[in-house]
C-alpha positions in Angstrom: 11.9 -13.1 -31.9 9.1 -15.7 -33.0 5.4 -14.6 -32.9 5.2 -17.2 -29.9 8.1 -15.5 -28.0 6.9 -12.2 -28.5 3.5 -13.2 -26.7 5.7 -14.5 -23.7 7.3 -11.1 -23.3 3.8 -9.5 -23.2 2.8 -11.7 -20.6 6.1 -10.7 -18.8 5.4 -7.3 -19.4 2.0 -7.5 -17.7 3.3 -8.6 -14.6 6.5 -6.4 -14.2 4.1 -3.5 -14.9 1.8 -4.5 -12.3 4.5 -4.7 -9.7 5.9 -1.3 -10.6 2.3 0.1 -10.2 2.0 -2.0 -6.8 5.1 0.0 -5.6 3.8 3.7 -6.8 0.9 2.3 -4.9 2.6 2.2 -1.8 4.5 5.3 -1.9 1.6 7.7 -1.9 1.0 7.0 1.8 4.5 8.8 2.6 3.1 12.3 1.5 -0.6 12.4 1.5 -1.9 13.7 4.9 -2.8 11.4 7.5 -5.1 11.0 10.3 -5.1 9.6 13.9 -7.6 6.7 15.1 -7.2 5.5 18.6 -4.1 7.1 18.9 -2.1 5.6 16.3 -1.1 7.2 12.9 -2.8 6.2 10.0 -2.6 7.6 6.3 -6.2 7.3 4.4 -4.4 5.8 1.4 -3.5 2.3 2.9 -6.8 1.2 3.3 -8.4 -1.2 0.6 -11.8 -2.1 0.2 -12.8 -5.8 0.8 -16.3 -7.3 0.4 -18.7 -8.2 3.1 -21.8 -9.8 3.5 -24.8 -9.1 1.2 -22.8 -6.8 -0.9 -21.7 -4.8 1.8 -18.1 -3.5 1.5 -15.8 -2.4 4.1 -12.5 -0.8 4.5 -9.1 -2.3 6.0 -5.5 -2.1 5.7 -2.7 -4.6 6.6 -0.6 -3.3 10.0 2.7 -3.2 9.6 5.8 -4.7 12.0 6.9 -1.1 12.9 3.1 -0.3 14.1 2.9 -3.7 16.0 6.1 -3.0 17.8 5.6 0.5 19.1 6.5 1.4 22.8 4.4 -0.3 25.1 3.7 0.5 29.0 2.4 -2.5 30.6 -0.7 -1.3 32.6 -1.9 -3.7 35.5 -3.8 -6.7 34.3 -2.1 -7.0 31.1 -1.6 -10.5 31.4 -5.7 -10.9 31.4 -5.9 -8.9 28.3 -3.2 -11.4 26.5 -4.8 -14.4 28.0 -8.3 -13.1 26.7 -7.0 -12.8 23.4 -5.3 -16.4 23.3 -8.6 -17.9 24.3 -11.3 -16.4 22.7 -12.4 -15.2 19.2 -13.9 -12.2 19.8 -12.2 -9.7 22.5 -14.0 -6.3 24.0 -11.7 -3.9 25.8 -13.5 -1.2 27.2 -12.4 1.7 29.7 -12.1 5.5 29.8 -10.9 7.4 26.9 -7.2 8.1 26.9 -6.2 4.6 28.7 -4.4 3.0 26.2 -7.4 0.8 25.0 -5.6 0.4 21.4 -2.3 0.2 22.5 -3.0 -2.7 25.0 -5.1 -4.6 22.5 -2.4 -4.4 19.8 0.4 -5.5 22.5 -1.8 -8.7 23.3 -2.3 -9.6 19.4 1.6 -8.9 19.1 2.0 -11.6 21.9 -0.6 -14.0 20.3 0.4 -13.9 16.9 2.8 -16.0 14.7 5.5 -14.6 12.9 3.6 -15.2 9.5 0.3 -14.1 10.7 -1.5 -11.0 9.4 -2.9 -8.3 11.4 -5.6 -5.8 9.9 -6.9 -2.9 10.9 -10.5 -2.1 10.1 -11.7 1.4 9.2 -13.9 3.1 12.1 -16.9 3.1 9.8 -17.1 -0.6 9.6 -20.6 -2.4 10.4 -19.5 -5.2 12.2 -23.1 -6.8 11.7 -22.6 -7.1 8.0 -18.9 -7.8 8.4 -17.1 -11.0 6.9 -13.7 -11.9 6.9 -13.9 -14.4 3.9 -12.1 -12.5 1.7 -8.8 -12.0 3.7 -6.4 -14.7 4.7 -7.1 -17.3 7.2 -5.7 -16.9 10.8 -5.8 -13.3 10.6 -6.5 -10.6 13.6 -8.7 -7.7 13.0 -8.4 -4.6 15.2 -11.4 -2.0 15.2 -10.5 1.0 17.8 -12.9 3.3 19.3 -16.1 1.9 18.5 -19.2 3.5 20.2 -20.8 2.0 22.6 -24.4 1.9 21.1 -23.1 0.4 17.8 -21.3 -2.4 19.7 -24.8 -2.8 21.5 -26.4 -3.6 18.0 -24.4 -7.1 17.8 -26.2 -8.7 20.1 -28.0 -11.6 19.8 -28.0 -13.3 16.3 -25.5 -10.7 14.4 -23.2 -11.7 17.3 -23.6 -15.5 16.9 -23.4 -14.7 12.5 -20.0 -12.8 13.4 -18.5 -15.2 15.9 -19.6 -17.9 13.4 -17.9 -16.3 10.6 -14.6 -15.6 12.2 -14.1 -19.1 13.7 -15.1 -20.7 9.8 -11.9 -18.9 9.0 -9.8 -19.5 12.0 -9.5 -15.4 12.5 -9.8 -13.2 15.6 -11.3 -9.7 16.3 -10.1 -7.4 18.7 -12.5 -4.3 19.6 -11.6 -1.3 22.0 -14.8 0.8 22.9 -15.6 3.3 25.7 -18.2 0.7 27.6 -19.6 -2.7 27.2 -22.0 -5.1 29.1 -20.9 -8.3 30.3 -23.9 -9.8 29.2 -22.7 -9.4 25.2 -21.8 -12.6 24.4 -24.3 -15.5 24.6 -22.3 -18.3 23.8 -18.4 -18.9 23.8 -15.8 -17.5 22.0 -16.3 -14.1 22.9 -15.2 -12.1 25.9 -15.7 -8.7 27.4 -12.5 -7.3 29.5 -12.4 -4.1 31.7 -8.8 -2.2 31.1 -7.7 -1.5 34.6 -5.8 1.7 35.7 -3.5 2.9 33.2 0.6 3.5 33.8 1.2 6.8 35.0 1.3 9.6 31.9 5.2 10.2 32.9 6.0 6.8 32.6 4.5 6.6 29.1 6.3 9.8 28.2 9.5 8.4 29.6 9.3 4.9 27.8 8.7 6.5 24.4 11.5 9.3 24.7 13.9 6.9 25.9 13.0 4.6 22.7 14.4 7.8 20.8 17.3 9.2 22.5 20.2 7.0 23.6 21.3 6.2 27.1 24.5 8.4 26.4 23.0 11.5 24.9 23.3 14.3 27.2 20.5 16.1 25.0 17.4 14.8 27.0 18.5 16.4 30.1 19.9 20.0 28.6 16.3 20.1 26.7 13.7 18.7 29.7 15.6 21.2 32.0 14.7 24.2 29.9 11.6 25.6 31.9 9.3 26.6 28.5 9.6 22.7 27.9 8.5 21.8 31.7 5.8 24.0 31.5 4.6 22.3 28.2 5.1 18.8 30.1 3.1 19.9 33.1 0.1 21.1 30.9 0.2 17.8 28.7 0.7 15.3 31.3 -1.9 16.7 33.8 -3.9 14.1 35.6 -7.2 14.2 33.0 -4.7 14.2 29.9 -4.7 10.6 27.9 -2.1 7.8 27.2 -1.9 9.0 23.3 -1.3 12.8 24.4 1.9 11.4 26.8 2.9 9.5 23.6 2.7 12.3 21.0 4.6 14.6 23.7 7.6 12.5 23.6 7.9 12.4 19.8 7.4 16.3 19.8 10.2 16.2 22.7 12.1 14.1 20.2 11.9 16.0 17.6 12.6 19.0 18.9 16.4 18.4 19.7 17.0 19.6 16.1 15.1 22.6 16.5 16.4 26.5 17.2 13.7 27.4 19.7 12.0 23.8 20.9 9.3 25.4 23.2 7.7 27.2 20.1 8.2 24.1 17.9 6.2 21.8 20.4 3.8 24.6 20.7 3.0 24.9 17.5 2.6 20.9 16.8 0.5 20.8 19.9 -2.1 23.8 18.4 -2.4 22.3 15.3 0.4 25.0 13.6 2.4 23.0 12.0 2.7 24.0 8.6 3.2 27.8 10.2 6.2 26.2 12.1 7.7 24.7 8.9 7.4 27.7 6.8 9.4 29.8 9.8 12.0 26.9 9.6 12.3 27.0 5.9 12.4 30.7 5.8 15.4 30.8 8.4 17.6 29.1 5.9 19.8 31.2 4.2 21.8 28.5 2.0 20.5 27.9 -1.3 22.2 24.6 -1.3 20.1 23.6 1.6 16.9 24.9 0.3 17.2 22.6 -2.2 18.6 19.5 -0.2 15.3 19.9 2.1 12.9 20.0 -1.1 15.1 17.0 -2.6 14.6 15.2 0.8 11.0 16.1 1.2 10.5 14.4 -2.5 12.6 11.5 -1.9 12.4 11.0 1.4 13.9 7.7 2.6 16.3 7.2 -0.1 19.9 6.7 0.1 21.4 10.2 0.5 24.0 10.1 -2.3 20.6 10.1 -4.6 19.1 13.1 -2.4 22.0 14.8 -2.6 22.4 14.5 -6.4 19.1 15.5 -7.2 19.4 18.4 -4.7 22.3 19.4 -7.3 20.0 19.2 -10.5 17.5 21.3 -8.9 20.0 23.9 -7.7 21.2 24.2 -11.0 17.7 25.1 -12.3 16.9 27.1 -9.6 20.0 29.4 -9.3 19.7 32.6 -11.0 22.3 33.1 -14.0 25.0 35.3 -13.4 25.3 38.9 -15.6 28.2 38.7 -18.0 31.0 35.9 -18.5 32.2 36.0 -15.2 32.3 33.3 -13.2 31.3 33.0 -9.4 34.4 32.7 -7.1 35.5 28.9 -6.5 34.0 27.6 -3.4 35.5 25.1 -1.3 32.9 22.0 -1.2 34.7 20.8 2.1 34.0 23.9 3.6 30.4 24.2 2.2 29.2 20.9 3.9 29.6 22.5 6.9 27.1 25.4 6.4 24.4 22.7 7.5 24.0 19.5 9.5 21.6 16.6 9.6 20.2 18.1 12.7 19.6 21.8 11.3 17.9 19.9 8.3 15.8 17.9 10.7 16.9 14.6 9.4 18.3 11.5 10.3 20.4 8.2 8.3 19.3 5.1 8.8 20.6 1.8 7.6 18.9 1.1 3.9 19.0 -2.1 1.7 18.9 -0.7 -2.0 17.9 -3.1 -4.7 20.1 -2.4 -7.7 20.8 -4.1 -10.8 23.5 -5.9 -8.9 21.5 -7.3 -6.2 20.4 -5.8 -2.9 23.4 -3.7 -1.5 23.4 -2.1 1.9 23.8 1.8 1.9 22.3 4.8 4.1 19.1 6.5 4.0 18.2 9.8 4.7 14.7 10.8 5.9 13.4 13.5 7.6 12.6 12.7 11.8 9.1 13.7 11.8 7.2 11.3 9.7 4.7 14.4 8.4 7.8 17.1 7.5 8.0 15.8 4.0 4.7 16.6 3.0 4.8 19.9 5.2 8.2 21.0 3.3 6.4 20.0 -0.6 3.2 22.1 0.6 5.2 24.8 1.9 7.5 25.2 -1.1 4.6 24.9 -3.9 2.2 27.6 -1.9 4.8 30.1 -1.0 7.6 30.3 -3.5 6.0 31.3 -6.8 9.2 32.3 -8.3 11.1 28.9 -8.2 7.7 27.1 -9.4 8.5 26.8 -13.5 12.5 25.4 -12.4 10.6 23.0 -9.6 8.0 21.5 -12.4 11.1 20.9 -14.4 12.7 19.4 -12.2 9.8 17.2 -11.1 9.2 16.3 -15.1 12.8 15.0 -14.9 12.5 13.0 -11.8 9.8 11.1 -13.9 12.3 10.3 -16.4 15.1 9.1 -13.8 16.5 5.7 -14.7 15.9 4.8 -10.6 12.3 3.3 -10.4 12.5 4.4 -6.7 12.9 8.0 -7.7 10.3 8.1 -10.1 7.8 6.2 -7.4 8.4 9.4 -5.3 8.4 11.9 -8.0 4.5 10.4 -9.4 3.3 10.3 -5.6 4.8 14.2 -4.9 3.5 15.2 -8.5 -0.3 13.6 -7.5 -0.3 15.2 -4.0 0.4 18.8 -5.7 -1.9 18.0 -8.5 -4.7 17.9 -5.7 -3.9 22.0 -5.4 -3.1 22.4 -8.9 -4.6 20.0 -11.1 -5.2 21.9 -14.4 -1.3 23.1 -14.4 0.2 20.3 -13.5 -1.9 18.1 -15.4 -0.6 20.0 -18.6 3.0 20.8 -17.4 3.8 17.2 -16.3 1.1 14.4 -16.3 0.4 14.7 -20.3 4.2 15.0 -21.1 4.6 12.1 -19.1 1.4 10.1 -20.2 2.6 10.6 -23.8 6.2 9.4 -23.5 7.2 6.2 -25.2 8.6 4.5 -22.1 6.4 2.3 -20.4 8.4 3.7 -16.7 7.3 7.1 -17.3 3.8 6.5 -18.5 3.4 4.7 -15.5 4.2 8.1 -13.7 1.3 9.9 -15.2 -0.9 7.0 -13.9 0.2 6.9 -10.5 -0.1 10.6 -10.0 -3.8 10.5 -10.8 -4.3 8.1 -7.9 -3.9 11.1 -5.3 -6.1 13.4 -7.5 -9.0 11.0 -8.1 -9.1 10.2 -3.8 -10.4 13.6 -4.0 -14.1 13.8 -4.2 -14.2 17.4 -5.4 -11.7 16.6 -7.9 -12.7 13.1 -9.4 -15.0 14.1 -12.2 -11.8 16.5 -13.5 -9.4 13.7 -13.2 -11.8 11.2 -14.7 -12.1 13.4 -17.7 -8.4 13.5 -18.1 -8.1 9.8 -18.4 -11.1 9.6 -20.7 -9.2 12.2 -23.0 -6.2 10.3 -23.1 -8.1 6.8 -23.7 -10.0 8.0 -27.2 -9.4 6.8 -30.7 -8.0 10.5 -31.5 -5.2 10.0 -28.9 -1.7 8.6 -29.6 -1.0 4.9 -28.4 1.1 6.1 -25.7 -1.8 8.2 -24.1 -4.3 5.1 -24.5 -2.0 2.8 -22.7 -1.5 5.4 -19.9 -5.3 5.6 -19.9 -5.5 1.7 -19.6 -2.8 1.9 -16.6 -4.6 4.6 -14.7 -8.0 2.6 -15.2 -7.1 -0.3 -13.2 -4.6 1.5 -10.7 -6.7 4.7 -9.8 -10.1 4.7 -11.8 -11.1 1.0 -10.5 -10.7 1.7 -6.7 -13.6 4.5 -6.9 -15.6 3.6 -10.2 -14.9 -0.1 -10.7 -17.8 -0.4 -13.3 -16.4 2.6 -15.4 -12.9 1.0 -15.3 -13.9 -2.5 -16.7 -15.9 -0.9 -19.3 -13.4 1.5 -20.4 -10.4 -1.5 -20.6 -12.9 -3.9 -22.8 -13.6 -0.5 -24.9 -9.7 -0.4 -25.6 -8.9 -4.4 -26.4 -9.6 -4.1 -29.9 -5.9 -3.4 -30.5 -2.7 -5.0 -32.2 -0.6 -2.7 -30.4 1.6 -4.4 -27.6 2.0 -1.6 -25.5 -1.7 -1.0 -25.1 -2.0 -4.7 -25.1 0.4 -4.6 -21.8 -1.3 -1.6 -20.2 -4.8 -3.1 -20.6 -3.6 -6.4 -19.1 -1.8 -4.9 -16.3 -5.1 -2.9 -15.7 -7.3 -5.6 -15.6 -4.5 -7.6 -13.1 -4.8 -4.4 -10.9 -8.8 -5.0 -11.0 -8.5 -8.9 -10.3 -5.8 -8.8 -7.4 -6.6 -5.1 -5.7 -10.7 -5.3 -5.8 -13.4 -7.1 -4.0 -14.4 -10.7 -4.6 -17.4 -9.4 -6.6 -15.1 -7.0 -9.0 -12.8 -9.7 -9.6 -15.7 -12.1 -10.7 -16.6 -9.7 -13.1 -13.6 -8.7 -14.8 -12.9 -12.6 -15.0 -16.0 -12.6 -16.9 -15.1 -9.7 -19.2 -11.6 -11.1 -19.8 -13.2 -14.5 -20.6 -15.5 -13.0 -23.0 -12.6 -11.3 -24.9 -10.8 -14.6 -24.9 -13.8 -16.0 -26.8 -14.0 -13.2 -29.3 -13.5 -14.0 -33.3 -11.6 -11.0 -33.4 -8.0 -12.2 -33.3 -7.2 -8.9 -31.7 -9.5 -8.9 -28.8 -9.1 -12.6 -28.4 -5.0 -12.2 -28.4 -5.9 -8.9 -25.9 -7.6 -11.1 -23.7 -5.7 -14.1 -23.9 -2.9 -12.1 -22.8 -4.2 -10.4 -20.0 -5.0 -13.9 -18.5 -1.1 -14.8 -19.2 0.0 -11.8 -17.4 -2.5 -12.8 -14.2 -1.4 -16.4 -14.4 2.2 -15.4 -14.0 2.1 -13.3 -11.4 3.3 -14.4 -8.0 2.1 -13.1 -4.4 -0.9 -10.8 -3.6 -0.4 -7.0 -3.1 0.2 -6.4 0.5 1.2 -9.7 1.6 4.5 -11.2 2.6 6.8 -12.2 -0.7 8.4 -15.1 0.7 5.6 -17.8 -0.4 6.2 -17.1 -4.3 3.1 -18.8 -5.4 0.9 -18.1 -8.2 -1.5 -15.0 -7.3 -4.5 -16.7 -8.8 -3.8 -19.7 -6.6 -3.6 -17.8 -3.4 -6.6 -15.9 -4.6 -8.8 -18.9 -4.8 -7.8 -20.3 -1.3 -8.6 -17.3 -0.1 -11.8 -16.8 -2.0 -13.1 -20.5 -3.3 -16.2 -19.0 -5.1 -13.4 -17.6 -7.7 -12.7 -21.3 -8.9 -15.7 -21.7 -11.6 -14.8 -18.2 -13.1 -11.1 -19.5 -13.6 -12.1 -22.7 -14.6 -13.5 -21.3 -17.6 -10.5 -19.0 -18.2 -8.2 -22.2 -18.4 -10.7 -24.1 -20.7 -10.4 -21.3 -23.0 -6.9 -20.7 -22.5 -5.5 -24.5 -23.4 -7.1 -24.4 -26.6 -6.1 -20.6 -27.6 -5.0 -21.0 -31.0 -2.0 -18.6 -30.6 -1.0 -18.7 -26.7 -1.9 -22.5 -25.6 1.6 -24.0 -25.6 2.5 -20.6 -23.0 -0.3 -21.5 -21.0 0.6 -25.1 -20.9 4.5 -24.3 -19.6 2.2 -22.0 -17.2 0.1 -24.5 -15.9 3.2 -27.3 -15.7 4.7 -24.0 -13.5 1.5 -24.2 -11.3 1.6 -27.6 -10.5 5.4 -27.6 -9.3 4.6 -24.8 -7.3 1.6 -26.6 -5.4 3.4 -29.7 -5.1 4.5 -29.3 -1.3 1.4 -27.2 -0.1 -1.4 -29.1 0.7 -3.8 -25.7 0.9 -2.4 -24.6 -3.0 -2.5 -28.0 -4.2 -6.3 -28.1 -3.1 -6.7 -24.6 -4.6 -5.3 -25.5 -8.0 -7.1 -28.8 -8.0 -10.4 -26.7 -7.3 -9.8 -24.7 -10.3 -9.0 -27.7 -12.7 -12.4 -29.3 -11.7 -14.2 -26.4 -13.0 -12.2 -26.1 -16.2 -12.8 -30.0 -17.0 -16.2 -29.8 -18.2 -15.7 -30.6 -21.7 -13.9 -33.7 -23.3 -11.3 -31.7 -25.1 -10.4 -30.0 -21.7 -10.5 -33.2 -20.1 -8.0 -35.1 -22.5 -5.4 -32.3 -22.2 -5.9 -31.9 -18.4 -5.4 -35.8 -18.4 -2.3 -35.8 -20.3 -0.7 -33.0 -17.9 -1.4 -35.1 -14.9 0.2 -38.4 -16.6 2.9 -35.9 -17.4 3.3 -34.6 -13.8 3.1 -38.1 -12.5 5.2 -40.0 -14.4 8.6 -41.4 -14.1 10.2 -38.1 -14.6 7.7 -35.9 -13.7 8.3 -32.9 -11.1 4.4 -32.8 -9.6 3.6 -36.1 -9.0 1.1 -35.4 -5.9 -0.9 -32.7 -7.9 -0.6 -35.3 -11.0 -2.3 -38.0 -8.9 -4.8 -35.8 -7.6 -5.6 -34.6 -10.9 -6.0 -37.9 -12.6 -8.4 -38.8 -9.5 -10.5 -36.0 -10.6 -10.8 -36.3 -14.4 -10.3 -40.2 -14.4 -13.7 -40.9 -14.5 -15.0 -38.4 -16.7 -13.2 -39.2 -19.6 
């Protein structure tokens, strides 16, 4: 392999590592404890930080299709709410607590949004007087639930006009639910206040949610609802002063209770916040070791194909099963008979269709998951807290999962270790995270970096976690540990300490080790594609300085980091159908990045080691942007900023002539670029 081919391979591996880390970050939400906002379940790990006005940062996350298509019982006047969302930039829906304002707004957004439009939920702490949607895609919807009336009152006058102007400029809409609002809130067109009409009957809400989870032919609902204890609970929860959310949650609990021996006790425990105790009783009533291991395997690998979960349950059983005395073996068991010892209902699990990504392509299969979305975390915590006797084999099993050939298995293992490390940090840092961190295999080291994320999210554990990553990054550490530290700085540390993460990555850049270069490059990519606009600018400036260094190793690290960014497609948390270069999409969203990216390209196109690779990459950018007006404009904006010296001007003119020539593959882009550079050469 030539040196140029090795450099190209490093660039591709930076992109591949970035994709793996992004998948691991998404998986954390499955096991971290969540909270409810306006009656909707929200995991704190889903929120990302975006930049508002004057350096203000706010949190938001992109809502899933599942959230937007929840069961909805239409109240009177829903047509008016939908029309208000259709015709206005800001809609404020007010009404008493528990009337389902949040669900009503989401339904109105769903009805008025296009298939490719994105919907973001804003964190309840968002200060709308300093909010800006400039960093997020145009034509997005923003949802803010349960805004206190006094905070809404602060938006009158200039602050409200500024908010309306910002949203209108980017063709975005904002919907707000609040207990009370004045009709005079808006002084000019574009905003409207709507009062929610009386909600539907609570029993109708309950029945609608329950019917979605049970088929019409299932006899279980009638049998369960006929039990006196369940009837008493329903009478209590569906009383007149209860809420729409309470009715929907009760329906969910009743549906889950169908698989439980004592439905009334299960529902009562959940309603009174005793979920952990109820989970412990359920786990304690299991008498078969095989079922115990299957329950634990499902807790860690929740949502994966059932054959994978069953295989890993077998592996756990081999580690946990006590050794037999003497050479005599246990009596042979009939594996078909063993399957009768439990059912999916007893395991509180369900089977769902699942498209598994394999080396042969996407294959349809069946996934196994707990019916209750919170149950996986409850089981995991129960086993860790209450069963010390199996801790050693359990830890050995988790460590092995991190070396599995299946990326989805490794991802969930890293997530589980990170969640448990929030309770036993020192122990798991030494027993699992350190062995993963010094492994020669990139995919295993990524598990260690990902496992740091849930720990560093805990304020009480942030300093110890930072010291651990710093220890991995020292000159005395092995090359593998330093590479793991670079991944952790980019993926985990940068969310909470971006300046520390950036300085640490720059400090590691003087290296000729390919693995460390890949890790540093993916760390920079994580910060560019996952941070605020201000952080992105700082990272691009830092990478530009590395790319200009007289030290060849430092210059290569900076150049290869930018090559990894340039080769990446799509943006985190956004549809992958439009496989445009990530930096082009980022520039389209945040035009102020164009000067920094232009400087990077002016260095890259003349890099003595990488210029041919960058020319090939730029050719690909042009072809990708050829048929897209917005992407084409973003690309030309960047190249206009890079064409500041005669050498770069000549290079760009030559590329434009090739693109627009007789056999050119991007004639529109080529002609547009020629128009930009012709009068400068």
